[in-house]
LOMARDO-402108 format. One record per atom (N, C-alpha, C, O): x, y, z. Coordinates in steps of 0.1 Angstrom, whole numbers, plus 2048, in hexadecimal, padded with zeros to 3 digits. Each point is the difference from the previous one (the first is absolute). Layout:
% residues N
XYZ...
This chain:
% residues 348
36330B2AE80A80A8028077FF80E7F97FF80A8148007F68077FF80D80280E8068068097F97F67F981380180D80680C8018098027F68088058157F880C8018097FB80580E7F58008038158058047FD80580E7F780C7FF80480A7F87F17F780F7F780B7FF80780E8048088008097F480A7F080480E8037F58078077F68037F980B8008147F680780780280F8017FE80680A8078007EB80480E8007F48098047F57FE7FB80D80A80F7F68098047F97FC80D7FB8088088067EB7FB7FA7FA80D80C7FF8098087F77FF7F881280B80C8018097FC7FA80D7F68038068137F48007FE7FB80D8077F38028037F87F78008058168077F48047F97FA80C8057F68057EF80F7FF7F97FA80B7FA7F37FC7FF7FC7F57FE7FC8157FB7F27FE7F38017F87FD7F87F77FA81280C7F38017F98028037F17F87FA7F881180E8058028037F28077F57F97FE7FE7F480B7FB8138067F47FA7F67F57FD8027F97F67F48068127F57F77FD7F98037F37FC7F77F88028168057FA8057F48097FC7F47FC7FB7F681180880C80A7FC7F58007F27FD7FF7FC7F48007FB8168007F27FF7F47FB7F88017F87F77F380E80C7F47FC7FA8008047F17FC7F97F78098138068018057F28097F67F87FC7FD7F580F7FF8118097F77F87F87F37FD8037FA7F57F48018137F97F47FE7F68007F57FC7F67FA8008168027F48027F78048067F27F78037F88167FF8068048067F47FE7F87F37FD8057F68047EE80C8007F77F47F27FA7FD7FF7F67FA7F681180A7F37FB7FD7F780C7FD80480C8027F07F27F97F780A7FB7F480280A7F68067FB80B7F58117F58018097FC80E8038098098017EB7F98027FB80E80480580280E8007F88088048157FA80580480D7F880B8067FC8097F98027F68147F980B80780980680B8047F98098008137F58098078097F880880A7F88097FD80A7F48107F880680B80980980880C7FC8037EF80F8018088098097FB80E8017F88047F780B8038137FB80D80280680A7F58097FC7F97F080F80680580A7F680E80480380380380C8057FE7EA80E80580280A7F580480C8048037F07F07FD80A7F58048097FB7F48097FA8037F380A7F18087FC7F47FB7F57F88077F87FB7EC8078047F97F57F98048007F18027F67FA7FF8168008038017F280F7FC7FE8037FA7F580680981480E7FC7FF8007F08008087FB7F87F07FF8108007F18007FB7FB7F38057F67FA7F08108007FB7FC7F380B8017F58017F77F880681480980B8027F680B7F68018057FA7F67FE80281780B7F68027FB7F37FB8087F97FA7EC8038087FA7F47FA8017FF7F18057F77FA7F68148008008007F180E8007FA8037F87F780681280E80D8017F980A7F580380A8007FB7F27F780F8087F58027FA7F37FB8057F58027F080C7F67F97F57FB8037FD7F18088087FA7F37EE8018027FD7F27F980A7F78028007F47F58088117F980A7F980780E8007FA80A7FB8127F680A80780D8028028087F480180C8007FF7ED7F48028087F37F38057FA8008067F67F57F78117F38057FC7FB80B80980680280B7EF8057F27FC80B8087FB7FD80E7FA7F58028088148077FA80080D7F780C80080480C7FF7EF7F28017F680B7FF7F980280D7F87F780480A8158037F980280C7F38077FE7FE8097F77F87F48127F38078007FC80280E7FF7F78087FF8167FC7FB80380D7F18008007FA80A7FB8007EB8097F17FF7FF7F980A8097F48037FE81280280C7FA80A80980180E7FB7F98098058107FA7F180280D7FC7F98047F37FF80C7FC7FB7EA7FD7F98027F47F17FF8027FC7F68067FC8147F67F27FF8027FA7F47FA8047FB7F67F28008117FA7F37FC7FB8007F28027F57F97F88168027FB8007F280B8007F67FD7FE7F480F80481080C8007F68087F48028087FC7F77F87FD8158097F58027FE7F57F780A7F97FC7E98038007FE7F57F78078027F38067F77FA7F98168018078037F380F7FF8028077FC7F77FE80981480E8008038057F180080B7FD7FA7EE7FA80C8047F28017FE7F97F380A7F97FC7EB8087FD7FD7F77F57FF8087F37FF7F97F580381480B7FF8077F37F28027FC7F67FC80680880B7EE7F28027FB8018017F180A8037FA7EA7FA8007FF8017F17FC80E7FC7F980780880A7FD7ED7FC80D7FA7F08018007F97F77FC80281480A7F28028007F97F980B7F38018018147F98087F97F880B7FA80980A7F77FC80880D8117F97FA80980980380E7FB8098027F87F180980E80280D7FC80F8048028057FE80C8028067EA80E8048028097F57FB80C8027FF7EF7F27FE8097F57FC8028017F17F97F97F88108108048018047F28097F67F88018007F48067F78148087F67FA8027F48097FE80180C8067F47EF8027F480880C80280980A8057FC7F47F781080B80180A8047F38067F77F88048168057FD8057F480680180280F80580A8047F67EC80480080180E80D7FB8068097FB7F97F880681480C7FC8088037F17FE80B7FB8007EA7FC8008027F27FF8077FC7F38097F87FF7F380F7F68067FD7F380E8058008097FA7FA7FA81280C80D80580180A7F780780C7FF7FE7EE7FA80C8087F78098027F27FA8067F78067F48067EE8017F37FA80E7FA8008098077FB7F87EE80B80D7F980180880480C80A7F98047F181280380780480C7F880080C7F97F58038078158057F980180D7F780C80180580B7FC7EF7F480A7F880B8038008018107FD7F68068058167FF80080280E7F48088047FF80C7FD7F77EE8097F480780480180480F7FD7F98098078147F880180580E7F38058057F78047F98077FB8157F38038067F57F97FA7F58067FD80C7ED8027F67F87FA7F38008087F57FD7FB80D8058127F48008097F780C7FD7F480080581080A7F37F780B7FD7F87FE7F37F88087FC80A7EC7FE7F97FD7F37F17FE8027FD7F980A7FB80C7ED7F17FE8017FC7F27FE8087F97F97ED80380C7FB7F27FE7FE7FC7F18037F57FC7F98157FC7FF7FD7F180D7FC7FA8017F77F880981180B80D7FD7FA8067F48078087F97F97F58048138057F48067FC7F37F88077F77FE7EC8097FD7FB7F57F88097FF7F38037F57FD8008167FD8078007F380F7FC8038057F97F780080B81480E7FC8038007F180380A7F97FC7EC80280A8007F18038007F87F38077F68007F280F7F68007F97F380E8007FA8047F57FB80381680680E8007FB8087F68078087F97F97F78068148087F78077FD7F27FD8097F78007EA8067FD7FC7F27FE8037FC7F18047F57FE7F98147F98007FD7F280C8067F88027FC7F580480E81180B8077F97FB8077F48068007F57ED80580B7FA8077F57F680A8057FC80080B80180A7EC7F780B8047FC8067F38057FD7F57F180C80C7FC8097F580280E8037FF80480C8058047EA80180E8027F28068027F67FA7FD8098128097F38068027FA8037F38068067F77EE7F58077F98027F38047F57F67FB8017F480D7F680F8057F67F77F87F38027FA7FD80B8077FA7EB7F97F380180A7F57FF7FD7F480380F80E7F880A7F67FD8087FD80C80780A8057FA7EA8018097FD80B80E8027FC8047FB7F580480B81480F8017FD8077F880A7FE80180C80B7F77EF8087F780980D8088048068077F87FE7F781480D8068058077F68097FA7F780781380B7F98097F880980680A80A80A8067FD7F07FB80E80480A80A8017FA80E7F77F980481380A8038017FD80E7FA80B80880480C7FE7F37F180B7FA80A80880680180E8017F68078048167FD80480280E7F780B8057FF80B7FA7FA7F28117F680A80680680480D8087F98077F38137FE80580580D7F58088077F88067F98087FA8147F680880780480280E8087F88067F481380080280380E7F47FC80880080180D7F57FB7ED7F47FC8068007F18058087F87FB7F080580F7FE7F38047F57F97F77F48028028107F77F47F77FB7F67F77F58067F47FE7FC8107FB80E7F87F68077F48068067F57FC7FF80D8108087F58078067F78067F57F48018018128037F47F88067F57F77F57FA7F58037FC8107F18037F87F47FB7F57FE80A7F47FE7FC80E8028117F67FE80A7F580A7FF7F47FD80380F80F7FA7F780B7FF7FA8027F27F980A7FD80A7ED7FA7FB8007F280580C7F87F98047F781280180C80680B7F880B7FB7F78058077F77FE7EC80A80A7FA7F77FC7F27FD7FC7F88098048047EA7FC7F27FC8097F680680C8008007ED7F68068087F58068087F87F680B7FC8027EE8017F28077F87F680C8087FA80A7F97FD7F581480280B8087FB80C80080A80B7FF7FD7F180281080A80080B8087F37FF80D8018017ED7F47FE8087F37FF8087FF7F480A7F98007F180D7F58088007F380C80880280B7FD7FA7F480F80D80C8098018097FA80B80C8027FF7EF7F880B8087FC80C8077F37FE8007F880A8058057EA8077F37FE80D8008088037F78088058147F780C80180780080E80780380A7FA7F97F781380080D80780E8038058087F88057FC8157FA80C8058067FC80C8097FB80A7FB8087F58127FE80A80980C80880380A7FB8047F58127F980B80A8027FF80680E7F68068038157F88057FF80580E80080F8008078077F87F27FF81180180F80280D8048068077F78067FD8157F880D8048058027FF80F80B7FD8047EB8048038017FF80F8047F28048047FE80C7FA7F87EB8047F280380D7FD7FB8057F48028028157F880E7FE7FB80880C8028078057F77F980081580780C80480F7FF7FE80780A7FF7FF7EA80280E7FE7FE8048047F280C8037FD7EB7FE7FA8038047F280080F7FE8048057F67F78038147FF80E7FE80D8077FD8018087F780B7F581080C8077FC8047FC7F28058097F97F97EB8028047FC7F37F78087F68058057F67EE7FC80D7F78087F780480F8008008067F58037FF81680480E80180C8037F780180A7F98097EE80980D8027F87FD7FE7F18068077F87F17F08057FC7FE7F17FA80C7FB8038057F57F38008127F880C7FC80980D8007FF8097F880A7F881280980B8018098017F480280B7FA8047EA8028098007F57F88037F38058087F87EF7F38077F88037F47FC80F7FF8018067F67FB7FF8167FC80E80080B80A7FE7FF80A7F980D7F380D80B8087FE8048017F180380B7FB7FC7EA7FE8038007F27F68077F88048087F77EF7F580B7F68067F87FE80F8027FE8087F78027FB8167FD80E80480D8098017FF80C80480C7EE7F980D80880080280680E80380C8017FC7EB80980380480E80C7F88058057F77FA80080D81280B7F98067FF7FE80F8088038087EC7F77FB7FE7FC80E8087F48048007F67F880880B81280A7F68037FA7F48078047F47FF7F180E8097FA7F58077F780480B7FD80C8017FF7EB8087F680380B8077FD80D8077F58017F88148088067FD80E7F97F58067F67FB7FD8117FF80E7FB7F58077F28038077F77F88008088148057F38048067F58017F67F57FD80380F8087F17F68017F57FC7F27FC7F47FD7FE8157FA8017FD7F27FD7F77FA80A7F77F87FD80B80B8107F87FB80A7F28057FF7F67F88028088157FB7F38057FE7F87F97F47F57FC8028138017F47FA7FA7F47FC7F18037F67FB7FB8127FE80D7FD7F38047F47FF8097F97F68008058148087F57FF80A7F38057FA7F57FC80580B80B7F07F48047FA7F87F57FA8067F67FC7ED80A8047F77F57FC7FF7FE7F17FC7F57FC8078147FC8007FF7F17F27FB7FB8007F67FA7F58128087F47FC7FA8007FF7F17F87F97FA81080F8008018007F180B7F77FB8037FF7F48047FA81580A7F57FC80B8067F880580B8028017ED7F580C8037FA7FF80D7F78098087FF7EB7F97FB7FD80C7F880180D80880680A7FC7F57F681080180B80980E80380480480B8008047EA80380E8028038078077F58088098027F67F27F28078067F47FC80F7FE8098087FE7EA7FB8047FC80E7FF80780980A80480B7FD7FD7F081080680880A80F8017FE80580B8028027EB7F980E8017FD80280B7F58098088007EE7F77F680180A7F57FE80E8058088097FC7EE7F980C7FD80D80580C80580880480C7FF8027EC80A80B80480980C8037F780780A8037FC7EE7F380C8027F87FF80E7F88098077FF7EB7FB7FC7FE80D7F880180C80980780A7FD7F37F580F80180C80980D80180780480C8038037E980180C80180780C8037F68088098037F87F17F280A8037F680E7FA8028057F97F880180981480D7FB8038007FC80F7F78038088147F77FC8027FD80E7F97F38057FC7F87F88038078157FA7F58077F28048057FE80A8067F97ED7F77F28028047FE7FE80F8047F58057F68158027FE7FF80E7F17FF8027F88027F78047FA8167F17FE8027F880C7FD7F57FF7FC81180D8067F880D7FD7FD8017F27F78087FC8107F17FB7FE8017F27F47F77FB7FB8017F58007F68147F57F77FD7F38078027FF80A8077F67F17F27F38068027FC7FE80E8047F68077F38137FE7FC80080E7F97F28048027FB80B7F68007EC7F97F480380A7F48027FD7F780880E8097F280A7F680280780180D8027F78078028167FC80680280D7F67FD80C8057FA80A7EF8097F47F67FD80B7FD7F18017FC7FB80B8077FE7EA7FE7F280180A7F88078007F480080981380780C7FA8077FD7FF80F80A8018087EA7FE7FC7FD80080E8037F28078017F67F880180A8158037F38077F47F77FF7F580480280E7EF7FC7F57F68007FC7FC80E8097FE8087EA8017FB7FC7FC80D7F67F57FD7F68027F980B7F280E7F77F57FF7F780080C8057FF80B7EE8027F27F680080B7F87F38007FD7FB7F58007FF8177FA7F38007F38018097FF8088097F77EF7F37F57FE8098007F18048087F97FB7F080480F8007F28047FA7F77F78037F47FF7F38117F97F97F67F78008037F17FC7F77F98098158037FF8027F180A80B7FC8048088097FF7F97EB80780B7F97F88057F57F97F87FA8098148027FA8067F580A8007F580B8068017F27F37F480A8007F57FC80A7F67F58017FA8158088037FE80C7F780A7FF7F58087F68007F98137F68097FE7F580E7FC80380580380B8007F57EC80E7FB8018027F680B80B7FE8057EA7FC7FF8007F580A80680580D8087F98077F68147FC80580680D7F67FD80B7F48047FE8107F780D7F77FD80B80080C80A80B8048047E98017FE7FF80B8097F57FD80A7F57FB7FC80D8088117F67FD80A7F38087FF80180C7FC7F47EF8087F48078007FB80380E7F68068028127F58087FC80380E80D7FE8098097FA7FC7F780C81080B7FE8098017F28047F67F97FE81480280980C80780480A8037F47FF7F97F680A81080C80A8037F680D80180780280280C8097FB7EC80D80080580780C7F98028017F480280981480780C7FB80F7FE8038047FD80B8048047EA80F7FE80280680B8097FA80B8018117F280480780980980380D7FA80180B8068017F57ED80380C7F87F48097FE80180C7FC7F37EF8087F48087FE7FA7FF7F28067FA7F77EF80C8077F98007F37FC80E7FD7FF8098097FE7F97EA7FA80D7FB7F17FD7FE7FC7FA7F67FB8098147F27FC8007F98067F37F97F97FA80A8148047F98067F48047F97F37F87FD7F78157FF8088057F97F47F97F27FF7FC7FC7F58047FE8167FA7F28017F18017FC7FC7F77F87FD81280D7F18017FD7FE8047F17F77FB7FA81280D8017FF8047F28037F47F77F97FE7F68117FA80D8037F47F97F57F68007FC7FA7F67FE8058167F57F78017F48047F77FA7F77F98038168077F58057F88037FE7F17F87FC7F88158078048047FE7F27FE7F27FC7FC7FD7F48087F98147FF7F27FD7F27FB7FF7FD7F87F77FA80D8117F27FD8007FA8057F37F87F97F980C8138037FB8067F48057F87F47F87FD7F78147FF8098067F87F57F97F37FE7FD7FB7F58007FE8177F97F48007F28017FA7FC7F87F87FD81380C7F28027FB8018037F07F77FB7F981380C8038018037F28037F37F87FB7FE7F580E7FA8108037F37FA7F47F77FF7FD7FA7F57FC8058167F47F78007F58057F67F97F87FB8078158047F58067F78068027F27F98067F78137F68068078027F37FF80F7FC7FE8037F580580581580180F7FF7F38067FC7FF80B7FB7F67EF8097F38067FF7FE80880D7FD7FB80B8048137F480180880C7F380080880080180C7F57FE7ED7F37FF8077FF7F38097FC80180B8087F47EF8007F380780A80180B7FE7FA80B80E80B7F380A80180A7FC80880C8027FD80C7F780F7F17FB80880B7F57F880880080280C7F87F67ED7F67F88078077F680A7FB7FE80B8107FC7F08077F680880680780C8017F980B8038137F480680780B7F680780980380680B7F07FB7F17F680680880180F8007FC8078098097FF7EB80180E7FF7F98057F37FD7F77F78018168077FA8057F480B7FF7F580C8018027EF7FE7F18098007F580880D7FF80C8007FD7EE80B80680780D7FF80B80180B80A8067FD7F37F480E80A80080B80C7F87FC80C8048027F27F07F780B7F87FC8088077F580C8008007ED8077F78078077F580980B80680B8027FC7F080580E80880A80780C7FA80680B8068007F37EF80780C7F980680A7FC7F680C8018027F07F97F38097FC7F580880C7FB80C7FE7FE7ED80D80080780C7FB80A80580A80C8037FC7F07FD81180980580A80C7F780280B8058037F37EE7FC80B7F78028087FD7F480B7FA8007F080B7F48077FD7F48007F27FB8097FB7FA7EC7FE80A7FE7F27FC7F97FF7F37F68077FE8107F17F97F97FE7F38087F67F880B7FE8027EE7FD7F48077F77F68098087F87FE80C7FF80C7EE7FB80A8077F87F98087F480480B7FC7F17EE7FF7F98077F57F980C8057FC8097F78027F98167F980C80580980B8057FC80B8038117F17FE80A80A8058058097F6808809802
């Protein structure tokens, strides 16, 4: 099948980093290789999966998404592979699984890093043999499915710690695509804002005209831990509450306005402390204070926030482990998270 120019509808951006993603997608449309999409939560991994599928020779067949982290482990096997009637209590009839539904098309396995070791073995077989059995079944079922997997986790570290099978990792990681976080493509923020603004005005029946220059500056300076999804949520919130007119900084959530502090680079003679977002911050004097001065309280709060985020990332959001890394009690960390309003989107 001859494929025309790809349509990246929904993926907005003109930065070099997002252009690299577009270029890579174009190169892999005409094959059936397994793809592993890597990126932080909220970067648009599912949009990339959709772009790959709907611009491929399988576009007239189903794209079946499965969030492996949202479905309980004891139900996920049945969701993926289906089950036979009577195979377990409550199985009153045969059920077709997601792999069968995706036959001829694509299955998108989101948050693959959350899959249990038992299911990892069964998924490996599907990738190797293109066949599986339903739960309670004995007959192998053949399928023709392209697998696109995605995760926000570091699977190489998961392999090293025996939490993810090495053989499955290499089967999935045939063609990796890394989606840049929003903080690495800030030139795309105005384009994304205008895209979401137009969408929200239409859907929510509002008439917000745009964002002031100062508001845009606040949004560009904010660190965007929730990435594009967080930006879309904030635009939707502002449009609903504002209704009409031009969005001003006062219309933004407090955390976004506070995230607009002046950047200060601190150096030591022999080392730097690397904390989230590859931001270098000094661990000892001397320091260079700009002529305009600094906000010490703001700087200290930012430093603490970044250390907390680094501990949470290293511990994969295990709060007990994060507290141990920070040398504080778990209850103290939880109190700080509540006070600062820090949390994953699923917890907000």
